[in-house]
Gaussian input, Z-matrix of N, CA and C with variables (Angstrom, degrees):
# hf/3-21g

backbone

0 1
 N
 C     1     B1
 C     2     B2     1     A1
 N     3     B3     2     A2     1     D1
 C     4     B4     3     A3     2     D2
 C     5     B5     4     A4     3     D3
 N     6     B6     5     A5     4     D4
 C     7     B7     6     A6     5     D5
 C     8     B8     7     A7     6     D6
 N     9     B9     8     A8     7     D7
 C    10    B10     9     A9     8     D8
 C    11    B11    10    A10     9     D9
 N    12    B12    11    A11    10    D10
 C    13    B13    12    A12    11    D11
 C    14    B14    13    A13    12    D12
 N    15    B15    14    A14    13    D13
 C    16    B16    15    A15    14    D14
 C    17    B17    16    A16    15    D15
 N    18    B18    17    A17    16    D16
 C    19    B19    18    A18    17    D17
 C    20    B20    19    A19    18    D18
 N    21    B21    20    A20    19    D19
 C    22    B22    21    A21    20    D20
 C    23    B23    22    A22    21    D21
 N    24    B24    23    A23    22    D22
 C    25    B25    24    A24    23    D23
 C    26    B26    25    A25    24    D24
 N    27    B27    26    A26    25    D25
 C    28    B28    27    A27    26    D26
 C    29    B29    28    A28    27    D27
 N    30    B30    29    A29    28    D28
 C    31    B31    30    A30    29    D29
 C    32    B32    31    A31    30    D30
 N    33    B33    32    A32    31    D31
 C    34    B34    33    A33    32    D32
 C    35    B35    34    A34    33    D33
 N    36    B36    35    A35    34    D34
 C    37    B37    36    A36    35    D35
 C    38    B38    37    A37    36    D36
 N    39    B39    38    A38    37    D37
 C    40    B40    39    A39    38    D38
 C    41    B41    40    A40    39    D39
 N    42    B42    41    A41    40    D40
 C    43    B43    42    A42    41    D41
 C    44    B44    43    A43    42    D42
 N    45    B45    44    A44    43    D43
 C    46    B46    45    A45    44    D44
 C    47    B47    46    A46    45    D45
 N    48    B48    47    A47    46    D46
 C    49    B49    48    A48    47    D47
 C    50    B50    49    A49    48    D48
 N    51    B51    50    A50    49    D49
 C    52    B52    51    A51    50    D50
 C    53    B53    52    A52    51    D51
 N    54    B54    53    A53    52    D52
 C    55    B55    54    A54    53    D53
 C    56    B56    55    A55    54    D54
 N    57    B57    56    A56    55    D55
 C    58    B58    57    A57    56    D56
 C    59    B59    58    A58    57    D57
 N    60    B60    59    A59    58    D58
 C    61    B61    60    A60    59    D59
 C    62    B62    61    A61    60    D60
 N    63    B63    62    A62    61    D61
 C    64    B64    63    A63    62    D62
 C    65    B65    64    A64    63    D63
 N    66    B66    65    A65    64    D64
 C    67    B67    66    A66    65    D65
 C    68    B68    67    A67    66    D66
 N    69    B69    68    A68    67    D67
 C    70    B70    69    A69    68    D68
 C    71    B71    70    A70    69    D69
 N    72    B72    71    A71    70    D70
 C    73    B73    72    A72    71    D71
 C    74    B74    73    A73    72    D72
 N    75    B75    74    A74    73    D73
 C    76    B76    75    A75    74    D74
 C    77    B77    76    A76    75    D75
 N    78    B78    77    A77    76    D76
 C    79    B79    78    A78    77    D77
 C    80    B80    79    A79    78    D78
 N    81    B81    80    A80    79    D79
 C    82    B82    81    A81    80    D80
 C    83    B83    82    A82    81    D81
 N    84    B84    83    A83    82    D82
 C    85    B85    84    A84    83    D83
 C    86    B86    85    A85    84    D84
 N    87    B87    86    A86    85    D85
 C    88    B88    87    A87    86    D86
 C    89    B89    88    A88    87    D87
 N    90    B90    89    A89    88    D88
 C    91    B91    90    A90    89    D89
 C    92    B92    91    A91    90    D90
 N    93    B93    92    A92    91    D91
 C    94    B94    93    A93    92    D92
 C    95    B95    94    A94    93    D93
 N    96    B96    95    A95    94    D94
 C    97    B97    96    A96    95    D95
 C    98    B98    97    A97    96    D96
 N    99    B99    98    A98    97    D97
 C   100   B100    99    A99    98    D98
 C   101   B101   100   A100    99    D99
 N   102   B102   101   A101   100   D100
 C   103   B103   102   A102   101   D101
 C   104   B104   103   A103   102   D102
 N   105   B105   104   A104   103   D103
 C   106   B106   105   A105   104   D104
 C   107   B107   106   A106   105   D105
 N   108   B108   107   A107   106   D106
 C   109   B109   108   A108   107   D107
 C   110   B110   109   A109   108   D108
 N   111   B111   110   A110   109   D109
 C   112   B112   111   A111   110   D110
 C   113   B113   112   A112   111   D111
 N   114   B114   113   A113   112   D112
 C   115   B115   114   A114   113   D113
 C   116   B116   115   A115   114   D114
 N   117   B117   116   A116   115   D115
 C   118   B118   117   A117   116   D116
 C   119   B119   118   A118   117   D117
 N   120   B120   119   A119   118   D118
 C   121   B121   120   A120   119   D119
 C   122   B122   121   A121   120   D120
 N   123   B123   122   A122   121   D121
 C   124   B124   123   A123   122   D122
 C   125   B125   124   A124   123   D123
 N   126   B126   125   A125   124   D124
 C   127   B127   126   A126   125   D125
 C   128   B128   127   A127   126   D126
 N   129   B129   128   A128   127   D127
 C   130   B130   129   A129   128   D128
 C   131   B131   130   A130   129   D129
 N   132   B132   131   A131   130   D130
 C   133   B133   132   A132   131   D131
 C   134   B134   133   A133   132   D132
 N   135   B135   134   A134   133   D133
 C   136   B136   135   A135   134   D134
 C   137   B137   136   A136   135   D135
 N   138   B138   137   A137   136   D136
 C   139   B139   138   A138   137   D137
 C   140   B140   139   A139   138   D138
 N   141   B141   140   A140   139   D139
 C   142   B142   141   A141   140   D140
 C   143   B143   142   A142   141   D141
 N   144   B144   143   A143   142   D142
 C   145   B145   144   A144   143   D143
 C   146   B146   145   A145   144   D144
 N   147   B147   146   A146   145   D145
 C   148   B148   147   A147   146   D146
 C   149   B149   148   A148   147   D147
 N   150   B150   149   A149   148   D148
 C   151   B151   150   A150   149   D149
 C   152   B152   151   A151   150   D150
 N   153   B153   152   A152   151   D151
 C   154   B154   153   A153   152   D152
 C   155   B155   154   A154   153   D153
 N   156   B156   155   A155   154   D154
 C   157   B157   156   A156   155   D155
 C   158   B158   157   A157   156   D156
 N   159   B159   158   A158   157   D157
 C   160   B160   159   A159   158   D158
 C   161   B161   160   A160   159   D159
 N   162   B162   161   A161   160   D160
 C   163   B163   162   A162   161   D161
 C   164   B164   163   A163   162   D162

   B1=1.4497
   B2=1.5305
   B3=1.3286
   B4=1.4601
   B5=1.5243
   B6=1.3152
   B7=1.4569
   B8=1.5277
   B9=1.3009
   B10=1.4642
   B11=1.5266
   B12=1.3226
   B13=1.4680
   B14=1.5190
   B15=1.3156
   B16=1.4575
   B17=1.5235
   B18=1.3061
   B19=1.4554
   B20=1.5275
   B21=1.3259
   B22=1.4663
   B23=1.5175
   B24=1.3295
   B25=1.4630
   B26=1.5258
   B27=1.3156
   B28=1.4579
   B29=1.5354
   B30=1.3187
   B31=1.4609
   B32=1.5252
   B33=1.3199
   B34=1.4713
   B35=1.5222
   B36=1.3155
   B37=1.4634
   B38=1.5311
   B39=1.3227
   B40=1.4638
   B41=1.5184
   B42=1.3205
   B43=1.4642
   B44=1.5232
   B45=1.3220
   B46=1.4629
   B47=1.5292
   B48=1.2965
   B49=1.4688
   B50=1.5308
   B51=1.3267
   B52=1.4615
   B53=1.5272
   B54=1.3343
   B55=1.4649
   B56=1.5282
   B57=1.3162
   B58=1.4634
   B59=1.5233
   B60=1.3127
   B61=1.4579
   B62=1.5353
   B63=1.3193
   B64=1.4713
   B65=1.5168
   B66=1.3208
   B67=1.4637
   B68=1.5181
   B69=1.3172
   B70=1.4711
   B71=1.5179
   B72=1.3065
   B73=1.4675
   B74=1.5211
   B75=1.3065
   B76=1.4588
   B77=1.5265
   B78=1.3194
   B79=1.4636
   B80=1.5273
   B81=1.3210
   B82=1.4629
   B83=1.5243
   B84=1.3351
   B85=1.4697
   B86=1.5213
   B87=1.3233
   B88=1.4668
   B89=1.5313
   B90=1.3233
   B91=1.4661
   B92=1.5226
   B93=1.3117
   B94=1.4708
   B95=1.5262
   B96=1.3251
   B97=1.4679
   B98=1.5247
   B99=1.3144
   B100=1.4609
   B101=1.5294
   B102=1.3187
   B103=1.4600
   B104=1.5286
   B105=1.3410
   B106=1.4678
   B107=1.5311
   B108=1.3179
   B109=1.4700
   B110=1.5303
   B111=1.3394
   B112=1.4547
   B113=1.5124
   B114=1.3235
   B115=1.4646
   B116=1.5180
   B117=1.3067
   B118=1.4612
   B119=1.5252
   B120=1.3089
   B121=1.4627
   B122=1.5352
   B123=1.3203
   B124=1.4739
   B125=1.5264
   B126=1.3291
   B127=1.4713
   B128=1.5224
   B129=1.3287
   B130=1.4664
   B131=1.5245
   B132=1.3149
   B133=1.4697
   B134=1.5261
   B135=1.3231
   B136=1.4669
   B137=1.5293
   B138=1.3268
   B139=1.4654
   B140=1.5259
   B141=1.3140
   B142=1.4615
   B143=1.5113
   B144=1.3183
   B145=1.4674
   B146=1.5224
   B147=1.3222
   B148=1.4619
   B149=1.5330
   B150=1.3245
   B151=1.4624
   B152=1.5297
   B153=1.3045
   B154=1.4670
   B155=1.5280
   B156=1.3066
   B157=1.4632
   B158=1.5324
   B159=1.3314
   B160=1.4673
   B161=1.5119
   B162=1.3119
   B163=1.4609
   B164=1.5003
   A1=110.23
   A2=117.38
   A3=120.66
   A4=111.47
   A5=115.41
   A6=119.69
   A7=110.75
   A8=117.04
   A9=120.95
   A10=110.07
   A11=117.48
   A12=120.73
   A13=111.15
   A14=116.03
   A15=120.54
   A16=110.58
   A17=116.21
   A18=120.77
   A19=111.00
   A20=117.89
   A21=121.50
   A22=110.97
   A23=116.35
   A24=120.79
   A25=110.76
   A26=117.36
   A27=121.29
   A28=110.92
   A29=116.91
   A30=120.13
   A31=110.29
   A32=116.55
   A33=120.11
   A34=110.56
   A35=117.13
   A36=121.22
   A37=110.29
   A38=116.53
   A39=120.78
   A40=111.83
   A41=116.76
   A42=121.25
   A43=110.42
   A44=117.20
   A45=121.24
   A46=111.33
   A47=115.82
   A48=120.24
   A49=110.70
   A50=116.51
   A51=121.24
   A52=110.91
   A53=117.02
   A54=119.81
   A55=110.83
   A56=116.38
   A57=120.64
   A58=110.39
   A59=116.23
   A60=121.53
   A61=111.39
   A62=116.43
   A63=120.78
   A64=111.96
   A65=115.80
   A66=119.08
   A67=111.74
   A68=117.54
   A69=120.10
   A70=110.16
   A71=117.84
   A72=121.01
   A73=111.10
   A74=116.82
   A75=121.23
   A76=110.93
   A77=116.88
   A78=120.89
   A79=112.76
   A80=117.59
   A81=120.09
   A82=113.54
   A83=116.93
   A84=119.91
   A85=111.16
   A86=115.89
   A87=119.66
   A88=109.23
   A89=115.52
   A90=120.68
   A91=112.94
   A92=117.17
   A93=120.77
   A94=110.52
   A95=116.73
   A96=120.30
   A97=111.42
   A98=116.65
   A99=119.56
   A100=110.30
   A101=115.98
   A102=119.91
   A103=110.39
   A104=116.87
   A105=121.12
   A106=112.19
   A107=117.00
   A108=119.23
   A109=112.09
   A110=116.23
   A111=120.22
   A112=115.66
   A113=117.01
   A114=120.94
   A115=110.77
   A116=115.63
   A117=120.53
   A118=108.11
   A119=116.42
   A120=120.68
   A121=109.47
   A122=116.41
   A123=120.86
   A124=110.99
   A125=116.50
   A126=120.55
   A127=110.61
   A128=115.79
   A129=120.67
   A130=110.72
   A131=116.87
   A132=119.84
   A133=111.30
   A134=116.24
   A135=120.12
   A136=110.39
   A137=116.27
   A138=120.04
   A139=111.29
   A140=116.70
   A141=120.59
   A142=114.01
   A143=116.93
   A144=121.03
   A145=113.40
   A146=116.94
   A147=119.88
   A148=110.10
   A149=116.94
   A150=118.87
   A151=110.43
   A152=117.10
   A153=121.09
   A154=113.39
   A155=118.01
   A156=119.72
   A157=112.43
   A158=117.72
   A159=120.73
   A160=109.57
   A161=115.86
   A162=122.02
   A163=111.32
   D1=-48.41
   D2=-179.96
   D3=-64.00
   D4=-38.79
   D5=-179.40
   D6=-65.07
   D7=-38.93
   D8=178.58
   D9=-65.58
   D10=-41.87
   D11=178.70
   D12=-65.54
   D13=-41.67
   D14=177.99
   D15=-63.27
   D16=-41.30
   D17=178.74
   D18=-62.61
   D19=-44.18
   D20=177.86
   D21=-63.90
   D22=-41.06
   D23=178.39
   D24=-61.43
   D25=-45.21
   D26=-178.79
   D27=-65.82
   D28=-38.58
   D29=177.83
   D30=-64.13
   D31=-44.23
   D32=179.77
   D33=-66.32
   D34=-40.43
   D35=178.22
   D36=-60.45
   D37=-43.22
   D38=178.42
   D39=-63.00
   D40=-41.06
   D41=177.84
   D42=-62.69
   D43=-46.54
   D44=179.77
   D45=-62.43
   D46=-41.00
   D47=-179.96
   D48=-64.18
   D49=-42.47
   D50=179.19
   D51=-65.28
   D52=-42.72
   D53=178.32
   D54=-61.05
   D55=-43.82
   D56=-179.58
   D57=-60.50
   D58=-48.84
   D59=-179.11
   D60=-62.26
   D61=-47.61
   D62=-178.08
   D63=-62.18
   D64=-42.17
   D65=-178.76
   D66=-68.37
   D67=-36.17
   D68=177.36
   D69=-68.67
   D70=-38.90
   D71=177.47
   D72=-65.07
   D73=-39.56
   D74=179.27
   D75=-58.11
   D76=-37.21
   D77=-179.38
   D78=-69.32
   D79=-16.92
   D80=-178.56
   D81=-91.26
   D82=-9.66
   D83=-177.51
   D84=-72.38
   D85=142.98
   D86=175.98
   D87=-83.29
   D88=171.82
   D89=-175.25
   D90=-61.07
   D91=-34.71
   D92=179.01
   D93=-63.17
   D94=-45.96
   D95=179.87
   D96=-68.27
   D97=-37.53
   D98=177.12
   D99=-62.30
   D100=-41.45
   D101=178.46
   D102=-61.81
   D103=-39.26
   D104=178.97
   D105=-59.44
   D106=-33.90
   D107=-179.47
   D108=-98.61
   D109=6.66
   D110=173.47
   D111=81.12
   D112=26.99
   D113=179.29
   D114=-119.88
   D115=148.96
   D116=172.72
   D117=-93.18
   D118=168.90
   D119=176.39
   D120=-60.62
   D121=-39.19
   D122=178.94
   D123=-62.07
   D124=-44.08
   D125=177.76
   D126=-60.05
   D127=-44.80
   D128=-178.55
   D129=-64.22
   D130=-42.36
   D131=178.96
   D132=-65.54
   D133=-39.86
   D134=179.21
   D135=-62.91
   D136=-47.99
   D137=-178.90
   D138=-70.44
   D139=-42.23
   D140=-177.65
   D141=-68.20
   D142=-20.53
   D143=-179.17
   D144=-89.64
   D145=-6.92
   D146=179.51
   D147=-68.73
   D148=144.00
   D149=172.23
   D150=-67.07
   D151=154.74
   D152=-174.86
   D153=-62.63
   D154=-23.57
   D155=-176.86
   D156=-85.63
   D157=-8.67
   D158=178.65
   D159=-89.20
   D160=140.21
   D161=-179.70
   D162=-83.17

C-alpha cells in the first residue's frame, strides 16, 4: 500500500516538474520559434503563466 502511494506521488511529482520546466521554456521562445510550433505570443503567455498543477 505504501509503495503504491509513493509510486503515485513520484509520478505526479515528475509530471509537475515537467510542466513547470516546459512552461518556463515556452516563455523564452522568440516569435519566430513560436510561429514554427503554431503558437502566438498570447498563447505562449497564457500557457506559460499557468501554475504547474493546472492541466
